[in-house]
C-alpha positions in Angstrom: 76.5 -134.4 -192.9 72.8 -135.1 -193.8 71.0 -132.5 -196.0 68.9 -130.1 -193.7 65.6 -131.5 -192.7 62.1 -129.9 -191.7 60.6 -131.1 -188.5 56.9 -130.5 -188.6 55.2 -130.5 -185.2 51.5 -131.2 -184.7 49.8 -130.6 -181.2 47.9 -133.9 -181.7 46.6 -136.6 -184.1 42.9 -135.9 -183.5 40.3 -136.0 -186.2 39.7 -132.1 -185.8 40.3 -129.3 -188.0 44.0 -128.4 -187.8 45.5 -131.9 -187.8 43.4 -132.8 -190.6 44.7 -129.8 -192.9 48.1 -130.4 -191.6 47.9 -134.1 -192.5 46.4 -133.3 -196.1 49.3 -130.7 -196.3 52.1 -133.2 -195.6 50.6 -135.7 -198.0 50.7 -133.0 -200.7 54.2 -131.6 -199.7 55.6 -135.3 -199.9 54.4 -135.8 -203.5 55.4 -132.4 -204.6 58.7 -131.6 -203.2 61.9 -133.5 -202.4 62.7 -131.6 -199.3 63.1 -134.2 -196.5 61.2 -134.0 -193.4 60.4 -135.6 -189.9 57.0 -135.4 -187.8 56.7 -134.9 -184.2 53.4 -135.3 -182.5 53.0 -133.4 -179.2 50.3 -136.0 -178.4 49.1 -138.9 -180.3 45.5 -139.8 -181.6 43.5 -141.8 -184.3 45.2 -140.2 -187.2 48.7 -141.3 -185.7 48.7 -144.0 -188.4 48.1 -141.8 -191.0 51.0 -139.3 -190.2 53.1 -142.4 -189.9 52.4 -143.3 -193.7 54.2 -139.7 -194.8 57.2 -139.7 -192.5 58.9 -141.0 -189.6 57.0 -139.9 -186.5 57.8 -139.3 -182.7 55.4 -138.5 -179.9 56.4 -136.1 -177.2 54.0 -136.9 -174.6 53.1 -140.6 -174.8 49.8 -141.6 -173.4 50.1 -142.5 -169.4 48.7 -145.9 -168.5 45.3 -145.9 -167.4 45.9 -148.0 -164.0 48.8 -147.7 -162.1 49.8 -150.3 -159.4 51.2 -149.6 -155.8 54.8 -150.3 -157.0 54.4 -147.9 -160.1 53.0 -145.0 -157.5 56.0 -145.6 -155.4 58.5 -145.3 -158.0 56.8 -142.2 -159.3 56.9 -140.4 -156.0 60.8 -141.4 -155.9 61.1 -139.6 -159.3 62.0 -142.7 -161.3 59.1 -141.8 -163.9 60.4 -138.4 -164.2 63.8 -139.8 -165.1 62.4 -142.0 -167.5 60.4 -139.3 -168.9 63.3 -137.1 -169.5 65.5 -140.0 -170.7 62.9 -140.4 -173.6 62.5 -136.9 -174.4 66.1 -136.2 -174.5 66.5 -139.3 -176.7 64.2 -137.5 -179.1 66.0 -134.4 -179.1 69.5 -136.1 -179.6 68.0 -137.9 -182.6 66.8 -134.6 -184.2 70.3 -133.1 -183.7 71.8 -136.0 -185.7 69.0 -135.5 -188.3 70.2 -132.2 -189.1 66.8 -130.2 -188.6 67.0 -126.9 -190.3 63.5 -125.7 -189.8 60.8 -126.1 -187.3 57.1 -125.8 -188.5 54.7 -125.7 -185.9 51.0 -126.3 -186.7 49.1 -124.2 -183.9 50.2 -121.9 -181.0 49.8 -124.6 -178.2 53.4 -126.3 -178.9 55.2 -123.8 -177.0 56.6 -126.3 -174.5 57.8 -128.5 -177.2 59.7 -125.5 -179.1 61.3 -124.4 -175.8 62.6 -127.8 -175.3 63.9 -128.1 -178.9 65.8 -124.5 -178.6 68.8 -126.3 -178.7 68.4 -127.0 -182.4 69.0 -123.5 -183.0 66.9 -123.3 -186.2 64.3 -120.8 -187.4 60.5 -121.6 -186.6 57.2 -121.0 -188.5 54.3 -121.0 -186.6 51.1 -121.8 -188.5 48.2 -120.2 -186.5 44.8 -121.6 -186.6 43.4 -120.1 -183.2 41.9 -117.1 -182.3 41.8 -115.0 -179.0 39.7 -117.4 -176.7 42.3 -120.4 -177.6 45.3 -117.9 -177.5 44.3 -117.0 -174.0 43.6 -120.4 -172.7 47.2 -121.2 -173.6 48.8 -118.0 -172.7 52.0 -119.5 -171.3 52.5 -121.8 -174.4 51.7 -118.8 -176.7 54.4 -116.9 -174.9 56.9 -119.4 -175.5 55.8 -119.5 -179.3 56.4 -115.8 -179.7 59.8 -116.3 -178.1 61.1 -118.8 -180.6 58.9 -117.9 -183.7 60.5 -116.1 -186.9 57.6 -116.3 -189.1 53.7 -116.7 -189.0 51.0 -118.1 -191.2 47.5 -116.9 -190.4 44.7 -119.0 -191.7 42.4 -116.2 -192.1 42.3 -112.1 -192.0 40.7 -112.5 -188.6 43.4 -114.7 -187.2 46.0 -112.0 -188.6 44.3 -109.1 -187.3 44.3 -110.6 -183.7 48.0 -111.3 -183.9 48.7 -107.8 -184.7 46.2 -106.0 -182.7 46.2 -108.1 -179.6 49.7 -109.8 -179.7 51.9 -106.8 -181.2 53.1 -109.2 -183.9 54.5 -107.1 -186.8 52.3 -107.5 -189.9 55.4 -108.2 -192.2 56.1 -111.4 -190.2 52.7 -112.7 -191.0 51.7 -114.3 -194.3 47.9 -115.0 -194.8 47.2 -118.3 -196.2 43.7 -119.8 -196.1 42.7 -123.3 -195.3 42.2 -125.9 -197.8 40.7 -129.3 -198.5 41.7 -132.1 -201.1 39.2 -131.1 -203.7 39.7 -134.3 -205.6 38.0 -136.2 -203.0 35.6 -133.6 -201.7 33.5 -132.5 -204.6 31.4 -135.5 -205.4 28.0 -135.8 -204.0 27.1 -138.9 -202.3 24.6 -141.1 -204.0 21.0 -141.0 -203.4 21.0 -144.7 -202.1 23.5 -143.5 -199.2 21.3 -140.2 -198.6 18.1 -142.6 -198.4 19.9 -144.8 -195.8 20.7 -141.9 -193.6 17.3 -140.6 -193.9 16.1 -144.0 -192.9 18.6 -144.3 -190.0 17.2 -141.2 -188.6 13.7 -141.5 -189.2 13.4 -138.7 -191.7 11.0 -138.2 -194.3 12.4 -138.0 -197.8 10.5 -134.6 -198.4 11.8 -133.0 -195.1 14.2 -130.1 -195.4 17.8 -130.4 -193.8 19.8 -127.9 -191.9 23.2 -129.2 -190.9 26.2 -128.3 -188.9 29.3 -129.6 -187.4 32.0 -129.4 -184.7 32.7 -130.1 -181.1 29.8 -129.6 -178.9 31.0 -126.7 -176.9 30.3 -123.0 -176.0 32.7 -121.8 -178.6 31.1 -123.7 -181.3 27.8 -122.6 -180.4 25.8 -125.9 -180.2 23.5 -124.3 -177.9 22.9 -121.7 -180.4 21.9 -124.3 -182.9 19.0 -125.6 -180.9 17.8 -121.8 -180.7 18.0 -121.7 -184.4 16.1 -125.0 -184.6 13.4 -123.5 -182.6 13.3 -120.2 -184.6 13.1 -121.9 -187.9 10.6 -124.4 -187.0 8.4 -122.0 -185.7 8.0 -120.2 -188.9 8.8 -122.8 -191.8 5.5 -124.7 -192.3 7.3 -128.0 -193.6 9.2 -130.4 -191.3 12.9 -129.4 -191.0 15.5 -131.5 -189.4 18.5 -130.1 -187.8 21.9 -132.4 -188.0 24.9 -131.7 -185.8 27.9 -133.9 -186.9 30.8 -134.2 -184.3 31.4 -133.9 -180.6 30.5 -135.8 -177.7 27.0 -138.1 -177.1 27.6 -138.6 -173.6 28.2 -136.3 -170.6 26.9 -133.5 -169.1 27.2 -131.1 -172.0 25.3 -133.5 -174.3 22.6 -134.1 -171.7 22.1 -130.3 -171.5 21.8 -130.0 -175.3 19.3 -133.0 -175.2 17.3 -131.5 -172.3 17.0 -128.2 -174.1 15.8 -130.0 -177.4 13.3 -132.1 -175.5 11.8 -129.1 -173.6 11.3 -127.1 -176.7 9.5 -130.0 -178.3 12.2 -130.6 -180.9 13.8 -133.8 -179.7 12.7 -135.7 -183.0 14.0 -132.8 -185.4 17.3 -131.9 -183.6 20.0 -134.8 -184.0 23.2 -134.9 -182.3 25.0 -137.5 -184.1 28.6 -137.4 -182.7 31.6 -138.1 -185.0 30.9 -139.9 -187.9 33.4 -141.7 -190.1 31.5 -140.3 -193.4 30.6 -136.7 -192.6 30.5 -135.7 -196.0 27.6 -138.2 -196.7 25.6 -136.3 -194.0 26.9 -132.8 -195.3 25.4 -134.0 -198.7 22.0 -134.6 -197.5 21.6 -130.8 -196.2 19.7 -128.0 -198.0 21.7 -125.3 -195.8 24.9 -125.4 -193.7 24.5 -123.4 -190.5 27.8 -122.1 -188.9 26.5 -121.0 -185.3 30.2 -120.7 -184.0 31.0 -117.7 -181.7 34.7 -118.1 -182.8 36.2 -120.1 -185.4 39.5 -119.1 -187.2 38.6 -120.6 -190.6 36.6 -123.8 -190.2 37.4 -126.7 -192.6 33.8 -128.1 -192.2 32.5 -125.3 -194.4 35.0 -125.7 -197.0 33.6 -129.5 -197.1 30.1 -128.4 -197.2 30.7 -125.9 -199.9 32.4 -128.4 -201.8 29.2 -130.3 -202.1 27.3 -127.4 -203.4 25.8 -126.1 -200.0 25.1 -122.4 -199.2 26.4 -121.4 -195.9 24.9 -118.9 -193.2 27.3 -117.7 -190.5 27.8 -114.8 -188.1 29.9 -111.7 -188.6 32.7 -111.1 -186.0 32.8 -114.6 -185.5 36.2 -115.6 -187.1 37.3 -116.1 -190.7 34.3 -117.8 -192.3 32.7 -114.5 -193.5 35.8 -114.0 -195.7 34.9 -117.2 -197.7 31.0 -116.9 -197.6 31.2 -113.2 -198.6 27.8 -112.0 -200.6 27.8 -114.9 -202.9 28.1 -118.3 -201.1 25.4 -117.6 -198.5 24.5 -115.0 -195.9 26.6 -113.2 -192.9 24.4 -112.3 -190.4 25.1 -109.8 -187.3 27.0 -111.8 -184.2 24.6 -114.1 -182.2 21.3 -112.6 -184.2 19.7 -116.2 -184.5 16.5 -114.4 -185.5 17.9 -112.9 -188.6 20.0 -116.2 -189.0 16.7 -118.0 -189.2 15.3 -115.5 -191.5 18.3 -116.4 -194.1 17.8 -120.0 -193.4 14.0 -120.0 -194.3 14.8 -117.8 -197.1 17.3 -120.3 -198.5 14.7 -123.3 -197.7 12.0 -121.2 -199.5 14.1 -120.6 -202.9 15.5 -123.6 -204.6 17.0 -121.5 -207.4 18.9 -119.4 -204.8 20.1 -122.4 -202.6 21.5 -123.8 -206.1 23.0 -120.4 -207.3 24.9 -119.9 -204.0 25.8 -123.7 -203.6 27.2 -123.8 -206.9 29.3 -120.6 -206.2 30.5 -121.8 -203.0 31.7 -125.1 -204.8 33.5 -123.3 -207.5 35.4 -120.9 -204.9 36.6 -124.0 -203.0 38.0 -125.4 -206.2 39.3 -122.2 -207.4 41.0 -120.8 -204.3 40.9 -123.5 -201.7 42.6 -126.6 -203.3 45.6 -128.4 -202.2 47.8 -127.3 -204.8 47.2 -123.5 -204.6 47.5 -123.7 -200.9 50.4 -126.1 -200.9 52.5 -123.9 -203.1 51.8 -120.8 -200.8 52.7 -122.8 -197.7 55.9 -124.0 -199.3 57.0 -120.6 -200.7 56.8 -119.3 -196.9 59.0 -122.4 -196.1 61.5 -121.7 -198.8 61.7 -118.0 -198.1 62.5 -118.6 -194.2 65.0 -121.4 -195.1 66.9 -119.0 -197.8 67.0 -116.0 -195.2 68.3 -118.3 -192.6 70.8 -119.7 -194.9 72.1 -116.4 -195.9 72.2 -115.2 -192.5 74.1 -118.0 -191.5 76.6 -117.5 -194.4 77.1 -113.8 -193.3 78.0 -115.1 -189.9 80.5 -117.5 -191.2 82.2 -114.7 -193.2 
């Protein structure tokens, strides 16, 4: 019989925090352990090929064709499509049974339907939780399935761990706190001046201007609307030009149009830039003087680690997730929840005090290297995997006796 393998499950292969962290961990895991594993993506995405370079990949929900002709629609109504779908996912399960999967590791709480389907594998499940309450409530049914099948949890921050205990009655002993990380070897080099000059020219920004940066999807949870309010408050009180860059999210559609509408109506359309997804976000982060996290709810944002790795101080909200656990009192400022005026005060304070900016930015960079590097976090996650595996093997041996 084949040696037991791990099945790692990602909810998709998008260029967002949880899949990126997962991808980086799997690279490290492959290089530093000899444990065999397979990868199952609930859905695909642009990082599919990167996952496939690490281990064999299957996709649970394959993309549906964009257009369906009359014949296809008739076949679907007759149930042929469902039959085809069932045959496909059953083939995935049969293959996994043959591969002797001994542990399932699911990266997020939205894979409950996959865990339910794979229950026949009868192996322990670890759930790596990257979500707080708003997302968990959005996926209530999925999380109920996750709780049904999960033996052990990994929480990416104290805020996440506390939420699991207080709102979902998960015993504390089942939860291990493991913070997020970035591959520090590739994230601690500032972009050169020529690259920054090109970005300034691209955006029509004077080289003398100050830059405040943020990043994420353009939605309510990430606080993109609050970023505009921050820009207004800072611009009213800071004499020199300040530009505000938002990296990530959509650059079309109703939400984007609303953001542009607000920026124009407050007279800052030339100073607030929504740049969408960029292939080189670190180059944009490197141009900024302050990184402002305006998220209403963010478990432990990867973008802040990236900005910190470039020596940028961070300003964030209290009671908004796990970022304050990184910022503390030495890497920037934590301000009361949704208090834009106080956040603007701290941003201006940093813009006006170069020595303080550099001091806090330097400490942020040091903290990423010391506490949020791939080796340290990779080892912590691996120890959870080994503990669950050993406990499961011991339990199986006792049953066989």
